[in-house]
C-alpha positions as CSV (number, residue, x, y, z in Angstrom):
1,M,1.5,-45.6,5.7
2,A,0.5,-42.1,4.8
3,F,0.5,-40.8,1.2
4,A,-0.1,-37.2,0.0
5,G,-2.9,-38.2,-2.3
6,M,-3.8,-41.7,-1.1
7,C,-6.7,-43.8,-2.5
8,P,-9.5,-43.9,0.1
9,Y,-9.9,-47.7,-0.5
10,L,-6.4,-48.6,0.5
11,K,-6.8,-50.5,3.8
12,N,-3.4,-52.0,4.7
13,A,-0.2,-51.1,3.1
14,K,2.0,-51.6,6.2
15,K,2.8,-55.3,5.6
16,V,5.2,-56.1,2.8
17,E,3.8,-59.6,2.2
18,V,0.2,-58.5,1.5
19,T,-1.3,-55.2,0.6
20,V,-5.0,-54.9,0.9
21,C,-7.5,-52.4,-0.7
22,E,-11.2,-52.7,-0.2
23,C,-11.5,-54.4,-3.6
24,A,-8.4,-56.5,-3.9
25,R,-5.6,-58.3,-2.0
26,F,-2.2,-57.9,-3.6
27,T,1.0,-59.8,-3.3
28,F,4.2,-58.6,-5.0
29,P,7.3,-60.4,-6.1
30,D,9.6,-58.0,-4.3
31,R,9.8,-54.7,-2.4
32,Q,10.6,-52.6,-5.4
33,T,7.6,-53.8,-7.4
34,R,5.4,-53.1,-4.3
35,R,6.9,-49.7,-4.0
36,D,6.4,-49.0,-7.7
37,V,2.7,-49.8,-7.5
38,L,1.9,-48.1,-4.2
39,Y,3.7,-44.9,-5.0
40,G,2.9,-44.9,-8.7
41,C,-0.8,-45.6,-8.3
42,C,-2.3,-46.0,-4.8
43,G,-0.3,-43.1,-3.2
44,H,0.3,-41.0,-6.3
45,P,-1.3,-37.5,-5.9
46,D,-3.3,-37.9,-9.2
47,A,-2.9,-41.5,-10.5
48,W,-5.0,-43.2,-7.8
49,R,-8.1,-41.5,-9.3
50,S,-7.9,-43.6,-12.4
51,C,-7.2,-47.0,-10.8
52,V,-9.6,-49.6,-12.1
53,F,-10.3,-50.9,-8.5
54,K,-11.1,-47.4,-7.3
55,L,-13.5,-46.8,-10.2
56,A,-15.2,-50.1,-9.5
57,M,-15.6,-49.3,-5.8
58,D,-16.9,-45.8,-6.6
59,K,-19.6,-47.4,-8.8
60,Y,-20.4,-50.0,-6.1
61,Y,-21.0,-47.3,-3.5
62,E,-23.0,-45.2,-6.0
63,R,-25.3,-48.2,-6.5
64,K,-25.4,-49.1,-2.7
65,F,-26.4,-45.6,-1.6
66,S,-28.5,-44.5,-4.6
67,D,-32.0,-43.3,-3.8
68,G,-33.6,-46.1,-5.9
69,E,-32.7,-48.8,-3.4
């Protein structure tokens, strides 16, 4: 599934039953709720940048690849 401004941590959004990002595994009650989240956050041109999971993963990779380790 390709989005214009897709979050780089989104791993599998093809299956309706389960959507996987690098930090979480999501299940949704119906297709409309899934669509609302994916297009409103994960695939939104700007909104994905403020996702709490994306911010957590950014900090994780900063720690992992920092010069101090």
